[in-house]
mmCIF file as Biopython writes it, N, C-alpha, C and O atoms, coordinates in Angstrom:
data_model
#
loop_
_atom_site.group_PDB
_atom_site.id
_atom_site.type_symbol
_atom_site.label_atom_id
_atom_site.label_alt_id
_atom_site.label_comp_id
_atom_site.label_asym_id
_atom_site.label_entity_id
_atom_site.label_seq_id
_atom_site.pdbx_PDB_ins_code
_atom_site.Cartn_x
_atom_site.Cartn_y
_atom_site.Cartn_z
_atom_site.occupancy
_atom_site.B_iso_or_equiv
_atom_site.auth_seq_id
_atom_site.auth_asym_id
_atom_site.pdbx_PDB_model_num
ATOM 1   N N  . MET A ? 1  ? -6.059  28.139 29.738 1.0 0.0 1  A 1 
ATOM 2   C CA . MET A ? 1  ? -4.893  28.945 29.994 1.0 0.0 1  A 1 
ATOM 3   C C  . MET A ? 1  ? -4.303  29.404 28.655 1.0 0.0 1  A 1 
ATOM 4   O O  . MET A ? 1  ? -4.274  28.634 27.695 1.0 0.0 1  A 1 
ATOM 5   N N  . PRO A ? 2  ? -3.836  30.643 28.588 1.0 0.0 2  A 1 
ATOM 6   C CA . PRO A ? 2  ? -3.256  31.105 27.320 1.0 0.0 2  A 1 
ATOM 7   C C  . PRO A ? 2  ? -1.927  30.419 27.033 1.0 0.0 2  A 1 
ATOM 8   O O  . PRO A ? 2  ? -1.237  29.964 27.945 1.0 0.0 2  A 1 
ATOM 9   N N  . LYS A ? 3  ? -1.582  30.353 25.765 1.0 0.0 3  A 1 
ATOM 10  C CA . LYS A ? 3  ? -0.282  29.802 25.382 1.0 0.0 3  A 1 
ATOM 11  C C  . LYS A ? 3  ? 0.798   30.875 25.439 1.0 0.0 3  A 1 
ATOM 12  O O  . LYS A ? 3  ? 1.948   30.586 25.767 1.0 0.0 3  A 1 
ATOM 13  N N  . THR A ? 4  ? 0.426   32.126 25.116 1.0 0.0 4  A 1 
ATOM 14  C CA . THR A ? 4  ? 1.377   33.231 25.079 1.0 0.0 4  A 1 
ATOM 15  C C  . THR A ? 4  ? 0.726   34.483 25.646 1.0 0.0 4  A 1 
ATOM 16  O O  . THR A ? 4  ? -0.461  34.728 25.433 1.0 0.0 4  A 1 
ATOM 17  N N  . ILE A ? 5  ? 1.514   35.273 26.369 1.0 0.0 5  A 1 
ATOM 18  C CA . ILE A ? 5  ? 1.083   36.575 26.859 1.0 0.0 5  A 1 
ATOM 19  C C  . ILE A ? 5  ? 2.047   37.596 26.280 1.0 0.0 5  A 1 
ATOM 20  O O  . ILE A ? 5  ? 3.262   37.397 26.304 1.0 0.0 5  A 1 
ATOM 21  N N  . VAL A ? 6  ? 1.501   38.694 25.756 1.0 0.0 6  A 1 
ATOM 22  C CA . VAL A ? 6  ? 2.310   39.772 25.192 1.0 0.0 6  A 1 
ATOM 23  C C  . VAL A ? 6  ? 2.105   40.998 26.067 1.0 0.0 6  A 1 
ATOM 24  O O  . VAL A ? 6  ? 0.971   41.369 26.368 1.0 0.0 6  A 1 
ATOM 25  N N  . SER A ? 7  ? 3.207   41.629 26.478 1.0 0.0 7  A 1 
ATOM 26  C CA . SER A ? 7  ? 3.101   42.828 27.310 1.0 0.0 7  A 1 
ATOM 27  C C  . SER A ? 7  ? 4.306   43.721 27.082 1.0 0.0 7  A 1 
ATOM 28  O O  . SER A ? 7  ? 5.287   43.332 26.447 1.0 0.0 7  A 1 
ATOM 29  N N  . ASP A ? 8  ? 4.203   44.939 27.621 1.0 0.0 8  A 1 
ATOM 30  C CA . ASP A ? 8  ? 5.379   45.793 27.594 1.0 0.0 8  A 1 
ATOM 31  C C  . ASP A ? 8  ? 6.350   45.287 28.653 1.0 0.0 8  A 1 
ATOM 32  O O  . ASP A ? 8  ? 6.040   44.349 29.387 1.0 0.0 8  A 1 
ATOM 33  N N  . ASN A ? 9  ? 7.502   45.895 28.731 1.0 0.0 9  A 1 
ATOM 34  C CA . ASN A ? 9  ? 8.514   45.400 29.672 1.0 0.0 9  A 1 
ATOM 35  C C  . ASN A ? 9  ? 8.634   46.297 30.896 1.0 0.0 9  A 1 
ATOM 36  O O  . ASN A ? 9  ? 9.731   46.516 31.410 1.0 0.0 9  A 1 
ATOM 37  N N  . GLY A ? 10 ? 7.497   46.816 31.360 1.0 0.0 10 A 1 
ATOM 38  C CA . GLY A ? 10 ? 7.477   47.616 32.578 1.0 0.0 10 A 1 
ATOM 39  C C  . GLY A ? 10 ? 7.861   46.793 33.796 1.0 0.0 10 A 1 
ATOM 40  O O  . GLY A ? 10 ? 7.742   45.568 33.799 1.0 0.0 10 A 1 
ATOM 41  N N  . THR A ? 11 ? 8.325   47.487 34.830 1.0 0.0 11 A 1 
ATOM 42  C CA . THR A ? 11 ? 8.812   46.786 36.022 1.0 0.0 11 A 1 
ATOM 43  C C  . THR A ? 11 ? 7.748   45.920 36.683 1.0 0.0 11 A 1 
ATOM 44  O O  . THR A ? 11 ? 8.078   44.918 37.317 1.0 0.0 11 A 1 
ATOM 45  N N  . GLU A ? 12 ? 6.475   46.290 36.545 1.0 0.0 12 A 1 
ATOM 46  C CA . GLU A ? 12 ? 5.417   45.484 37.159 1.0 0.0 12 A 1 
ATOM 47  C C  . GLU A ? 12 ? 5.231   44.150 36.444 1.0 0.0 12 A 1 
ATOM 48  O O  . GLU A ? 12 ? 4.604   43.238 36.982 1.0 0.0 12 A 1 
ATOM 49  N N  . LEU A ? 13 ? 5.775   44.033 35.232 1.0 0.0 13 A 1 
ATOM 50  C CA . LEU A ? 13 ? 5.615   42.791 34.464 1.0 0.0 13 A 1 
ATOM 51  C C  . LEU A ? 13 ? 6.933   42.054 34.257 1.0 0.0 13 A 1 
ATOM 52  O O  . LEU A ? 13 ? 6.997   41.110 33.470 1.0 0.0 13 A 1 
ATOM 53  N N  . THR A ? 14 ? 7.971   42.469 34.947 1.0 0.0 14 A 1 
ATOM 54  C CA . THR A ? 14 ? 9.262   41.784 34.847 1.0 0.0 14 A 1 
ATOM 55  C C  . THR A ? 14 ? 9.760   41.341 36.216 1.0 0.0 14 A 1 
ATOM 56  O O  . THR A ? 14 ? 10.944  41.055 36.391 1.0 0.0 14 A 1 
ATOM 57  N N  . SER A ? 15 ? 8.860   41.285 37.174 1.0 0.0 15 A 1 
ATOM 58  C CA . SER A ? 15 ? 9.252   40.922 38.534 1.0 0.0 15 A 1 
ATOM 59  C C  . SER A ? 15 ? 9.616   39.444 38.631 1.0 0.0 15 A 1 
ATOM 60  O O  . SER A ? 15 ? 9.253   38.647 37.765 1.0 0.0 15 A 1 
ATOM 61  N N  . MET A ? 16 ? 10.315  39.097 39.662 1.0 0.0 16 A 1 
ATOM 62  C CA . MET A ? 16 ? 10.697  37.703 39.887 1.0 0.0 16 A 1 
ATOM 63  C C  . MET A ? 16 ? 9.459   36.820 40.044 1.0 0.0 16 A 1 
ATOM 64  O O  . MET A ? 16 ? 9.469   35.661 39.629 1.0 0.0 16 A 1 
ATOM 65  N N  . ALA A ? 17 ? 8.396   37.359 40.638 1.0 0.0 17 A 1 
ATOM 66  C CA . ALA A ? 17 ? 7.165   36.577 40.820 1.0 0.0 17 A 1 
ATOM 67  C C  . ALA A ? 17 ? 6.548   36.218 39.467 1.0 0.0 17 A 1 
ATOM 68  O O  . ALA A ? 17 ? 6.116   35.083 39.261 1.0 0.0 17 A 1 
ATOM 69  N N  . ILE A ? 18 ? 6.506   37.180 38.551 1.0 0.0 18 A 1 
ATOM 70  C CA . ILE A ? 18 ? 5.970   36.915 37.210 1.0 0.0 18 A 1 
ATOM 71  C C  . ILE A ? 18 ? 6.859   35.911 36.486 1.0 0.0 18 A 1 
ATOM 72  O O  . ILE A ? 18 ? 6.360   34.954 35.893 1.0 0.0 18 A 1 
ATOM 73  N N  . LEU A ? 19 ? 8.160   36.120 36.531 1.0 0.0 19 A 1 
ATOM 74  C CA . LEU A ? 19 ? 9.080   35.223 35.836 1.0 0.0 19 A 1 
ATOM 75  C C  . LEU A ? 19 ? 8.988   33.796 36.380 1.0 0.0 19 A 1 
ATOM 76  O O  . LEU A ? 19 ? 9.064   32.834 35.615 1.0 0.0 19 A 1 
ATOM 77  N N  . LYS A ? 20 ? 8.824   33.657 37.693 1.0 0.0 20 A 1 
ATOM 78  C CA . LYS A ? 20 ? 8.679   32.324 38.287 1.0 0.0 20 A 1 
ATOM 79  C C  . LYS A ? 20 ? 7.347   31.694 37.864 1.0 0.0 20 A 1 
ATOM 80  O O  . LYS A ? 20 ? 7.295   30.509 37.536 1.0 0.0 20 A 1 
ATOM 81  N N  . TRP A ? 21 ? 6.281   32.482 37.874 1.0 0.0 21 A 1 
ATOM 82  C CA . TRP A ? 21 ? 4.970   31.972 37.484 1.0 0.0 21 A 1 
ATOM 83  C C  . TRP A ? 21 ? 4.999   31.480 36.040 1.0 0.0 21 A 1 
ATOM 84  O O  . TRP A ? 21 ? 4.458   30.416 35.737 1.0 0.0 21 A 1 
ATOM 85  N N  . VAL A ? 22 ? 5.627   32.248 35.147 1.0 0.0 22 A 1 
ATOM 86  C CA . VAL A ? 22 ? 5.739   31.849 33.747 1.0 0.0 22 A 1 
ATOM 87  C C  . VAL A ? 22 ? 6.505   30.535 33.629 1.0 0.0 22 A 1 
ATOM 88  O O  . VAL A ? 22 ? 6.115   29.650 32.867 1.0 0.0 22 A 1 
ATOM 89  N N  . GLN A ? 23 ? 7.585   30.413 34.378 1.0 0.0 23 A 1 
ATOM 90  C CA . GLN A ? 23 ? 8.382   29.184 34.337 1.0 0.0 23 A 1 
ATOM 91  C C  . GLN A ? 23 ? 7.574   27.999 34.874 1.0 0.0 23 A 1 
ATOM 92  O O  . GLN A ? 23 ? 7.620   26.904 34.314 1.0 0.0 23 A 1 
ATOM 93  N N  . ASP A ? 24 ? 6.844   28.227 35.951 1.0 0.0 24 A 1 
ATOM 94  C CA . ASP A ? 24 ? 6.059   27.145 36.562 1.0 0.0 24 A 1 
ATOM 95  C C  . ASP A ? 24 ? 4.899   26.688 35.681 1.0 0.0 24 A 1 
ATOM 96  O O  . ASP A ? 24 ? 4.562   25.504 35.668 1.0 0.0 24 A 1 
ATOM 97  N N  . THR A ? 25 ? 4.285   27.616 34.945 1.0 0.0 25 A 1 
ATOM 98  C CA . THR A ? 25 ? 3.106   27.275 34.150 1.0 0.0 25 A 1 
ATOM 99  C C  . THR A ? 25 ? 3.440   26.888 32.712 1.0 0.0 25 A 1 
ATOM 100 O O  . THR A ? 25 ? 2.619   26.277 32.028 1.0 0.0 25 A 1 
ATOM 101 N N  . GLY A ? 26 ? 4.633   27.238 32.252 1.0 0.0 26 A 1 
ATOM 102 C CA . GLY A ? 26 ? 5.027   26.929 30.889 1.0 0.0 26 A 1 
ATOM 103 C C  . GLY A ? 26 ? 4.444   27.872 29.849 1.0 0.0 26 A 1 
ATOM 104 O O  . GLY A ? 26 ? 4.523   27.604 28.650 1.0 0.0 26 A 1 
ATOM 105 N N  . ILE A ? 27 ? 3.861   28.971 30.299 1.0 0.0 27 A 1 
ATOM 106 C CA . ILE A ? 27 ? 3.315   29.971 29.380 1.0 0.0 27 A 1 
ATOM 107 C C  . ILE A ? 27 ? 4.465   30.780 28.788 1.0 0.0 27 A 1 
ATOM 108 O O  . ILE A ? 27 ? 5.408   31.141 29.493 1.0 0.0 27 A 1 
ATOM 109 N N  . ASP A ? 28 ? 4.378   31.062 27.490 1.0 0.0 28 A 1 
ATOM 110 C CA . ASP A ? 28 ? 5.379   31.883 26.821 1.0 0.0 28 A 1 
ATOM 111 C C  . ASP A ? 28 ? 5.025   33.352 27.038 1.0 0.0 28 A 1 
ATOM 112 O O  . ASP A ? 28 ? 3.913   33.770 26.717 1.0 0.0 28 A 1 
ATOM 113 N N  . TRP A ? 29 ? 5.943   34.129 27.572 1.0 0.0 29 A 1 
ATOM 114 C CA . TRP A ? 29 ? 5.713   35.547 27.819 1.0 0.0 29 A 1 
ATOM 115 C C  . TRP A ? 29 ? 6.590   36.323 26.865 1.0 0.0 29 A 1 
ATOM 116 O O  . TRP A ? 29 ? 7.815   36.211 26.905 1.0 0.0 29 A 1 
ATOM 117 N N  . HIS A ? 30 ? 5.965   37.112 26.005 1.0 0.0 30 A 1 
ATOM 118 C CA . HIS A ? 30 ? 6.698   37.893 25.005 1.0 0.0 30 A 1 
ATOM 119 C C  . HIS A ? 30 ? 6.632   39.370 25.373 1.0 0.0 30 A 1 
ATOM 120 O O  . HIS A ? 30 ? 5.545   39.933 25.501 1.0 0.0 30 A 1 
ATOM 121 N N  . TYR A ? 31 ? 7.784   39.993 25.542 1.0 0.0 31 A 1 
ATOM 122 C CA . TYR A ? 31 ? 7.852   41.426 25.826 1.0 0.0 31 A 1 
ATOM 123 C C  . TYR A ? 31 ? 8.037   42.185 24.526 1.0 0.0 31 A 1 
ATOM 124 O O  . TYR A ? 31 ? 8.889   41.824 23.714 1.0 0.0 31 A 1 
ATOM 125 N N  . ILE A ? 32 ? 7.237   43.250 24.314 1.0 0.0 32 A 1 
ATOM 126 C CA . ILE A ? 32 ? 7.434   44.085 23.136 1.0 0.0 32 A 1 
ATOM 127 C C  . ILE A ? 32 ? 8.646   44.986 23.370 1.0 0.0 32 A 1 
ATOM 128 O O  . ILE A ? 32 ? 9.045   45.224 24.510 1.0 0.0 32 A 1 
ATOM 129 N N  . ASP A ? 33 ? 9.220   45.479 22.287 1.0 0.0 33 A 1 
ATOM 130 C CA . ASP A ? 33 ? 10.368  46.373 22.384 1.0 0.0 33 A 1 
ATOM 131 C C  . ASP A ? 33 ? 9.958   47.689 23.029 1.0 0.0 33 A 1 
ATOM 132 O O  . ASP A ? 33 ? 8.853   48.171 22.780 1.0 0.0 33 A 1 
ATOM 133 N N  . PRO A ? 34 ? 10.822  48.285 23.855 1.0 0.0 34 A 1 
ATOM 134 C CA . PRO A ? 34 ? 10.511  49.577 24.469 1.0 0.0 34 A 1 
ATOM 135 C C  . PRO A ? 34 ? 10.208  50.629 23.398 1.0 0.0 34 A 1 
ATOM 136 O O  . PRO A ? 34 ? 10.920  50.737 22.400 1.0 0.0 34 A 1 
ATOM 137 N N  . GLY A ? 35 ? 9.156   51.389 23.619 1.0 0.0 35 A 1 
ATOM 138 C CA . GLY A ? 35 ? 8.785   52.449 22.699 1.0 0.0 35 A 1 
ATOM 139 C C  . GLY A ? 35 ? 8.138   51.975 21.409 1.0 0.0 35 A 1 
ATOM 140 O O  . GLY A ? 35 ? 8.052   52.741 20.449 1.0 0.0 35 A 1 
ATOM 141 N N  . LYS A ? 36 ? 7.678   50.723 21.366 1.0 0.0 36 A 1 
ATOM 142 C CA . LYS A ? 36 ? 7.067   50.154 20.161 1.0 0.0 36 A 1 
ATOM 143 C C  . LYS A ? 36 ? 5.668   49.616 20.472 1.0 0.0 36 A 1 
ATOM 144 O O  . LYS A ? 36 ? 5.439   48.411 20.366 1.0 0.0 36 A 1 
ATOM 145 N N  . PRO A ? 37 ? 4.722   50.492 20.858 1.0 0.0 37 A 1 
ATOM 146 C CA . PRO A ? 37 ? 3.383   49.994 21.207 1.0 0.0 37 A 1 
ATOM 147 C C  . PRO A ? 37 ? 2.661   49.336 20.044 1.0 0.0 37 A 1 
ATOM 148 O O  . PRO A ? 37 ? 1.742   48.546 20.261 1.0 0.0 37 A 1 
ATOM 149 N N  . GLN A ? 38 ? 3.057   49.645 18.806 1.0 0.0 38 A 1 
ATOM 150 C CA . GLN A ? 38 ? 2.403   48.997 17.659 1.0 0.0 38 A 1 
ATOM 151 C C  . GLN A ? 38 ? 2.656   47.500 17.630 1.0 0.0 38 A 1 
ATOM 152 O O  . GLN A ? 38 ? 1.949   46.776 16.929 1.0 0.0 38 A 1 
ATOM 153 N N  . GLN A ? 39 ? 3.647   47.015 18.373 1.0 0.0 39 A 1 
ATOM 154 C CA . GLN A ? 39 ? 3.894   45.576 18.438 1.0 0.0 39 A 1 
ATOM 155 C C  . GLN A ? 39 ? 2.812   44.858 19.249 1.0 0.0 39 A 1 
ATOM 156 O O  . GLN A ? 39 ? 2.709   43.633 19.204 1.0 0.0 39 A 1 
ATOM 157 N N  . ASN A ? 40 ? 2.025   45.609 19.976 1.0 0.0 40 A 1 
ATOM 158 C CA . ASN A ? 40 ? 0.904   45.044 20.734 1.0 0.0 40 A 1 
ATOM 159 C C  . ASN A ? 40 ? -0.355  45.814 20.344 1.0 0.0 40 A 1 
ATOM 160 O O  . ASN A ? 40 ? -1.059  46.354 21.198 1.0 0.0 40 A 1 
ATOM 161 N N  . ALA A ? 41 ? -0.625  45.854 19.039 1.0 0.0 41 A 1 
ATOM 162 C CA . ALA A ? 41 ? -1.690  46.688 18.487 1.0 0.0 41 A 1 
ATOM 163 C C  . ALA A ? 41 ? -3.068  46.344 19.040 1.0 0.0 41 A 1 
ATOM 164 O O  . ALA A ? 41 ? -3.902  47.238 19.182 1.0 0.0 41 A 1 
ATOM 165 N N  . PHE A ? 42 ? -3.334  45.084 19.356 1.0 0.0 42 A 1 
ATOM 166 C CA . PHE A ? 42 ? -4.652  44.720 19.873 1.0 0.0 42 A 1 
ATOM 167 C C  . PHE A ? 42 ? -4.944  45.480 21.168 1.0 0.0 42 A 1 
ATOM 168 O O  . PHE A ? 42 ? -6.016  46.067 21.309 1.0 0.0 42 A 1 
ATOM 169 N N  . ILE A ? 43 ? -4.019  45.476 22.097 1.0 0.0 43 A 1 
ATOM 170 C CA . ILE A ? 43 ? -4.216  46.185 23.362 1.0 0.0 43 A 1 
ATOM 171 C C  . ILE A ? 43 ? -4.208  47.688 23.154 1.0 0.0 43 A 1 
ATOM 172 O O  . ILE A ? 43 ? -5.000  48.399 23.773 1.0 0.0 43 A 1 
ATOM 173 N N  . GLU A ? 44 ? -3.335  48.181 22.301 1.0 0.0 44 A 1 
ATOM 174 C CA . GLU A ? 44 ? -3.259  49.612 22.032 1.0 0.0 44 A 1 
ATOM 175 C C  . GLU A ? 44 ? -4.567  50.123 21.438 1.0 0.0 44 A 1 
ATOM 176 O O  . GLU A ? 44 ? -4.881  51.305 21.580 1.0 0.0 44 A 1 
ATOM 177 N N  . SER A ? 45 ? -5.333  49.267 20.780 1.0 0.0 45 A 1 
ATOM 178 C CA . SER A ? 45 ? -6.593  49.691 20.187 1.0 0.0 45 A 1 
ATOM 179 C C  . SER A ? 45 ? -7.608  50.114 21.247 1.0 0.0 45 A 1 
ATOM 180 O O  . SER A ? 45 ? -8.580  50.797 20.925 1.0 0.0 45 A 1 
ATOM 181 N N  . PHE A ? 46 ? -7.400  49.720 22.508 1.0 0.0 46 A 1 
ATOM 182 C CA . PHE A ? 46 ? -8.302  50.109 23.595 1.0 0.0 46 A 1 
ATOM 183 C C  . PHE A ? 46 ? -7.947  51.461 24.210 1.0 0.0 46 A 1 
ATOM 184 O O  . PHE A ? 46 ? -8.753  52.024 24.951 1.0 0.0 46 A 1 
ATOM 185 N N  . ASN A ? 47 ? -6.772  51.990 23.922 1.0 0.0 47 A 1 
ATOM 186 C CA . ASN A ? 47 ? -6.376  53.289 24.464 1.0 0.0 47 A 1 
ATOM 187 C C  . ASN A ? 47 ? -7.255  54.382 23.880 1.0 0.0 47 A 1 
ATOM 188 O O  . ASN A ? 47 ? -7.532  54.408 22.681 1.0 0.0 47 A 1 
ATOM 189 N N  . GLY A ? 48 ? -7.684  55.273 24.743 1.0 0.0 48 A 1 
ATOM 190 C CA . GLY A ? 48 ? -8.519  56.395 24.309 1.0 0.0 48 A 1 
ATOM 191 C C  . GLY A ? 48 ? -9.977  56.056 24.141 1.0 0.0 48 A 1 
ATOM 192 O O  . GLY A ? 48 ? -10.751 56.878 23.649 1.0 0.0 48 A 1 
ATOM 193 N N  . VAL A ? 49 ? -10.371 54.853 24.542 1.0 0.0 49 A 1 
ATOM 194 C CA . VAL A ? 49 ? -11.789 54.462 24.415 1.0 0.0 49 A 1 
ATOM 195 C C  . VAL A ? 49 ? -12.547 54.932 25.629 1.0 0.0 49 A 1 
ATOM 196 O O  . VAL A ? 49 ? -13.753 54.709 25.728 1.0 0.0 49 A 1 
#
């Protein structure tokens, strides 16, 4: 299981189900700042492939 998940703060990733799952599993979920895709450069590197 991962220790941390990094994602944007879209509504599909801020739902109560996700927040409960994170709390139940103890995984750290880090949201990048809105409009700052460079904060998640690894995933952004797949765009346009």
